[in-house]
N, C-alpha and C positions, 0 to 999 in steps of 0.2 A: 361746597365740595363734599364728596362722599368720604367716609372713613377709609384709611388705608388698611389693607388686609395682610395678614401673615398666616401662613400655613405651616404648622409643625407636623413633621412626619417621624413617628417613632417606629423603627423597624427592629424586630427582635435580633439581638446580637450585633446591631450596627449603631446603636445610640440614636440620638435625635438630630434631625436636620431642620433648618428653618428657611423658609422661602417667602419672599415678598411677591404677592400676586395681585391681580386686578380682577374686576368683575368679568365674568365670562363662564364658559361651559368647559368642563374638564373631564373628558372620557378617561376612565381608569381601568387598567387591566394589565395582563402579562405580556401582550404583544406590542411590537413597535407600532407607532402611529397614535398610541394613547398619549395624552398629555401627562398623565401620572402612570408610570410604568412600575409595576410591582412584580418582581421575579419570585413567584411562590407557586408551588404545585397546587395549592388550594385556590389560586386566583385564575379565573378564566381569561381567555384572550381579550374579551370585552366584558368586563365584570360589572361595572357600575358607572354612574355619572354624578359628578359634583357640580352643582350650579350655584354660582355666587352672583347675586343681583342686588341692585340698590333696594329693591322691595322685599328681599328675603333670601334665605339660603336653603337649598334643597339637596337631598341625596336620593338617587333612584337606583334600585337594584335591577339588573337586566336579566332576571330569571336565572341567576347563577345557582349552581348546585350547593356550594358551600354557604352562600348567602352573604348579605351585607348587614352590619349591625350598627345601630345608633344607641349609644349608652347601653350596650349589650342586649338590646331588644331587636329582634329581626325586622328589617325594613321590608314592608310589603308595598311594592310599586314605588311611589314617590312619597317622601316624608320631609317635612320642614325641620330644620334644626337651628340652634343658636350658637353664637360664639362661645367656646368653652366646652361644647358637647364633644363626645368622643365617637368617631366613626371608625369601625374596624372592618378592614378588608384583608382577608387572609391573616398574615402575621404582622400587618401594619396597622398602626393607630394614627388617625389623622385628626388634628385639633385646629380649629380656626380661631385666630385671635384678632381683635380689633385694636389698632394702634392709635396712639395719640398723634394727630397730624403735625404737632409741633416737633415731634421726635423724628429724626431721620430714619427712613425705612431701612431695614437690614438688607445687606447684600445677599444675592442668591447664592446659596452654598453649593459646593461642588458635590452634589449627591448623584452618583451615576444613574440609578434607576429613574431619576426624574429628568425629562428633557430640559435643555437650557432655555427653550423658547416658551417658558411658562407665561410670560407677559404678552398678551395679544395686542395687535395694532387696533386702533379705534374702530375702523369701519369694515374693511374687507374681511378681517379675521372674525369679527363679531357676526357678520353675515354668514360666514361658514359655520360658526358655532350654532347659530340659530337653525341653519339647514340640517346640521348633524342631529341636534336635539329633536327637531320636528320629524326627521326621517325615522329615528328610533321609535318615536311615538306611533307613527303611521305603520311601521313594521309590526308593532305589537297588535295594533287594531286589525291589520290585515291577517295576521296569524289567527286571531280570534274569529274573524269573519270566515276564514276558510274552514274552521272547525264547525261553525254554526251553519254555513251555507256553502255547499260545494258548487261553485259557479261553473266550473268546467263540465261537471256532470250534468247540470241543468241545461247548459248550452248544447251538449251532445244529445240530450233528450229532446231537443227541438221545442223547448218550451217557448211560448210566444215572447217576443222581445219586450213588450210592455210589462208582462208578468215578471220576467226576469229582472227588469230594472226596478219594479216596485218592491219585489222581495229583497233585493240587494240594498236598496235605499232604506227600507225599514230596519233591516239588520244593522246597518252602519249607524243609523240614528240611535238605535237602542244601545249599541256598544259605546258610542260617544257620550251618551247620557250617563251611562254607568261610570265612566272614568272622568266625567266633567270636573269633579271637585279636585282631581289630581292634575288637571291640565294647567300649564303655565298661564299667567294672566294675559300674556301677549298673543296667545293662540285663540282665534275666533272659532268656537265649536261649529258654527254653520259653515264657515269656509273650509274647516278641516273635513267636515262631512262631504262637502262637494268634491274636494280633492281626492278623497279615498274612493268615492263613487265613480269619479271619472277614470281613476286608475283601475278600478275593478271591472267596469263594463264598457268604458270608453277609451279615449286616447290619452288619458291622464293629463299632465301639464300642457299638452298640445291642444286641448279642447278650446281654451280661450284664445289661443293664437290662431286657430283655424276660424274662429268666429270673428276675429278682428279684420275688418275690411282693408285696413292699411297694410297688413302683412301679406306679402306676395310669395314669400318662400320661407321655409323653416328648415334649419340645419342643426341636427343633434350630433355634435362631435363626440360627446361622451355624456354620461348621466348627469353631470353637473355643469355642462357647458352647452347652452342652446342659443344659437344665433338666428336672427330673423332678418329678412330684407324688407325695409319700409321705404317707399318712394325711391326705390333704386339704390338705397344705401344699406350696407350691412351694419347691424348693431347687436350687441349682446343683450339677451333678454334676461329677466329675473326668474325664469322658469327652470326648475330642476327636477330630476327624477330621484327616487329614493336610492336606487343602485342600478347596476347593469342588468340585473334580472328584470327590473321593471321596464327598462327600455326594450329588452328582448320580448317580454310579454306583449307590449304594444305592437311590436313588429309582427309577431305571430297573429295577433288579433286582426291586423290589416290584411295579411296575405291569405289566411285560412279561408275566408268566405269566397275567394275567387279561385280556389283550387290550387294555390301555389304553396310552396314550402320553403323554409329556410332552416338549415342545420349545418353541421360540420361538413357533410358531403356536398351540400349546395349552399355555400356561405354568403351568397348575395342574390338579390332578387329585384325585379322590377314589378311594380303593381300600381294600382290606382284606388283611390277612395271612391265611395259611392257618388260623391259629387263631381267626380272626374279628375280630382287632383292627382298629379303624377307622383309616384313614390319610388324611391330607391333605398334599399337597405343592404348593409354589409356588416358581417359580424366576425368575431374572432374565429379562427386564428388569423384571418386576413386583415381585420381591423385591430390594430395593436392597442388602441386606447379604450376598447370596449365597443359594443354595438353602435353603429353609426346609421343615422336615418336622415334622408333628405326628402322634403315634400315641396313640390312646386304647386301652389294652390291654383285651383280652377276658378277663374274669375266669374263671379255671378253676374256681373254687368259686362255685356258684350260691347266692346268699343266700336264706334262707327268712324268713318273717315272724317266727318266734321270734327269729332272729338280729338282725333289724332292731329288734325291741323291746328286745333286750339292748343293742344299740348306742345306744339312745335316740332312734331315728328317729321313733317314734310310741309312743303308749300302748297297752296290751293292749285296752282298751275300743274304741279307734279301729280297731284291726285287726279285732276281732269285727264291728264295724259294717260295715266295707268288705267283709268276707267275705259278710255277709248281702246287701249291695247287689249283689254279683256273682251270688249265687244267685237274686236277684229279677230278674235280667236288666236291670239299670240300665245305661245308657250312661254311661261314665265317661271323663273327660279328665284325664290326669296332666299338670300344667303346672309350669313352673319355668324358671330360667335355665340357661345352659350349665354342665355339670358339677354340676348340683344333684341328680343321681341319678334322673332321670325314667325312663330305660330300665330301670335296675335295679328301680325300684319297679313299673314296668309288668310286668316279668317275674314279680315276686312276686304281683301281682294276677292275672296269667294263670294262676298255679298254683291259684287258687281255682276255675277253670272246671271243670265236671263232666266226668268221663271219658266220659260218654255223648254228649257234644256233638261235632260235627265242627267243628274249629277251623281257620281259615285265617289265617296271619300274612303281612303284607305289609310289607317293609322296603327301605330303600335299601342298607343293609349288614346282613346277617343276623346279629343279635346275640341275639335272643330264644331262650331254651331252655326250652320248656315241658315239664313232666313227663308230660303226657297222651300216650296212644298214637296217638289219631286227630288228628294235626296235619299240615296241609299248609303248607309253608314256601315263600313266593314272594319273589323279590328282583328289584329293578329293574335295568335295564341301560343304561349310557351309550351314546352313538353310537360307531360304529367309526371307523377312520381316515378313511373317506370321508364321515363325518358322517351315516351312516345307521344304522338298526337300533336306535335308542333305544327302550326300553320304560320308561315312567314309572310312578310309584306310581298315578297315575290310571288308566292302562291296566290295571294289575294289579287294581285295585279293581273296575273294570267287569267284568273277566273272572271275578273271585272271586264275583261275584253269581250267576254261572251254574254255580257249583261246589257248589251246595246247602250253603252254610255255615250252621251254627247260631250260630257266633260269629266275628266278624271282629276281628282285632287288627292295628292299623296302627302301625308303629314310630314314625312322626311325621307329622303333617299340617303341610305347609309351603306349600301352593299350591292350585291349582284342584281337587285331589281332595277338598277339604273339602266342596264342594257335593255331590259324589257320596256322600260318607260320610254327610252329614246326610240325604240322600234315602233311603239304605239303612236308616238307623236309624229313619226314619219309615215305612218300608214293610215292616216285619216282621223286619228283622235287628237286633233289639234285643239288649242284652247285649254290645255291642261296646266295645272299649277302644282308646285311642290316647293320644298325647302331643302337646303343643304348647308352643312357647316363649312364655312370658308371665311378667310380674312379679307378678301377683296374679290371683285368680279373676275379678275384674271385667275385667281386661285380656284374659282368655281370650275373652270375648264379642267385644271389639273385634277381636281377632286373627282369630277365626273369620269375622267379618263381612268383614274385609279379604281374607282368603284365599278366601272364596266369590266375591268380586268378581273374583279372579284367574282364575276358571274361564272368563271370556269371555262368560258369560251375564248379560245385563243384567236385574237384578231390583231392585225398589224395596227400600229399607232395611227397611221394615216386614215385607215378605215374608221377607227373610233372617232377621230376628229371630224371626219366628214359627217358621221352620224350626229355629233354634237352640233356642228355648224348649221346643219339643215333642220335640226329638231328644236333647239333652244333659240328663242328670238330675243328675250329680254332677261336681264339680271337686275334684281333690286337688292342692293346691299344695305343691311341694317347694322347699327352699332350701338352699344351702350356707352354713353359718355362718362367722363369722370364725376359729374354731378348726379349720376343715376338716371338721367333722361335718355330716351331712345331717339335716334335720328335715322332717317334714310340718307345715307352718305353718298350713294351713287344710284343712278338709273342708267343702265348701260345696255346698248344694243349690240348683239352679236351679228355682224354684217356679212360674214362669209369666211372663205378659206383661201389664203394666198400661200401657195406652196404647201408647207407642212404646218403653217401657223394660222390659227384662228384669229381673224381680225375683229376688233371690238372698238366701239366709240362711246364715250361717256356723253350722255345727253343733259343730265342734271347732276350736280354735286352739292355737297355741303362742306364749307370750309370754316374751320374753327379759327377765330382770331384772338381769343384770349379767355380770361375768366373775370367776372365782376367781383366786387368786394365780398359777396356772399358765397363765392366759389361756384357760381352758375356759369355754364358754358356760354360764351358769346361767339356768334358766328353768323354766317349767311348762306342761304340757298341761292344757287345761281345756275343759269344755263351756260353750257360750254360754247354755244354757237353752232354746234353740229345739228343737222336735221336728220331724222330717221329715214332709212332707205325706203320705207313703205308709205311715204307721204302721198304718192299717187293713189295707192290703194284706199286711203282715207277718202279721197275725192270721189273715186269710183263707187264706193259704198254709200255715198251720199251723206257721210258724217261730217260734222263741222269741227274744226280745230283752228284756233287763232294762231297763225304762224308767228305772231309776235312773242309767244312764250319761249321760242328758241333764240330770240334776239338778246344778246348779252347786255345791250344797252337798257333793256327794260328792267333788268335785275339790279342795276346799279343803285346804290342807296346814297 
């Protein structure tokens, strides 16, 4: 067992107070939030740090004007001290004593300037202390780096990226080498160098997460809280930023190269990384906990239909039927909630498109990667800093109709472009694919009707439903299950219009029956027994389809 520690605090005019403490890190200063609060005009808000560890005791001055003194000698950076030494901060003298373990530890005295939570908990508080100490060290190195190397100026001067990275790395390595003797034993200089380099010219703590193939989404809620999605499950990561300004610097580094901005007048932005990863950022005053950043990673490995079948996303018979629908030039909407795998499934469906067709893709953020050679990729553009120059999905769709497309693939319908899409599907551009946010196939109809009204064209509800009923042939509903897996829960045909109601029939469904002992979803894919209305068209086109896939008896297990 380690020795018990006792901290004596002698404050001029207030006598001495004694406190039992444990190993840990104790920020010291005049402001609330410090573990040792000293109300003195000579003490700065964050003045110094006391570090009590099993391997030694240290005091570090945080570049204060009045200084911190050890046995009346000014502390330069970090200095080691022993029990009995006198540390002076402002008008306070602090003395550490080692207690005999056999003696009962003294009670914490009621000393107002000292918080009552002096004793930290074993794990989570210690982790926070390590983060605090490391952040302070990194801030000091960052400050020195900015004095030696003006990274923003070099970037603006259009210096080559490789040269900028080399100069920055050399400067950081030199600074770390200079302060190496004062670094705590638990900090690896090489790892510290990499972290500071990443934050200076890269994406800081996010670099390793972006390189991790198991991470599919990164969510920065605040500077010290970063969540990731792995295998469909959310979990807290061990990555943290130094402070809010570090998060904001990373956001600016993402949006600047693509001509977008984020500031108080435009406090949120959509962007994408060079690899295609989708980015959303929102900052104060709209984000109350500090800058918030969400990155949906762009998968380097394009999933194929056999892989989706192996993952249990859908059954082989369902995949064969969808391939046939694409060949028959059926207009298909892939619907689902956020993170349900709509875009991934749309990309797989797009791989069924024939090589002989001219394909035009239209997206907000270019994510689709179709294997065909004859593909034209279009991406929308937000307004510039003057609020001009925006090009919407609707603008691109109108232009695409003049590009002689055989197939149009729209990344997502979310507004007035829905009317243009429906008209295109009804005027010869059949075989188109798109996605939409909806909780069920029936909800897709309501969503399309609402989005059509957003076009600004006043149409009666029946006219809109007629357009939808004649334009959309199939709805593929996707969902993210409780265990993180994605499933195709419905393949539904839109069969027509009866009165004012669009008629639909489910052809295939997924039914969950429970969870196994590991929390994995148990369920089955099955046919409903309904047969698509275009079954005769399949025969006329000379395509083969086993009618047994619609027989419910075949799906019984």
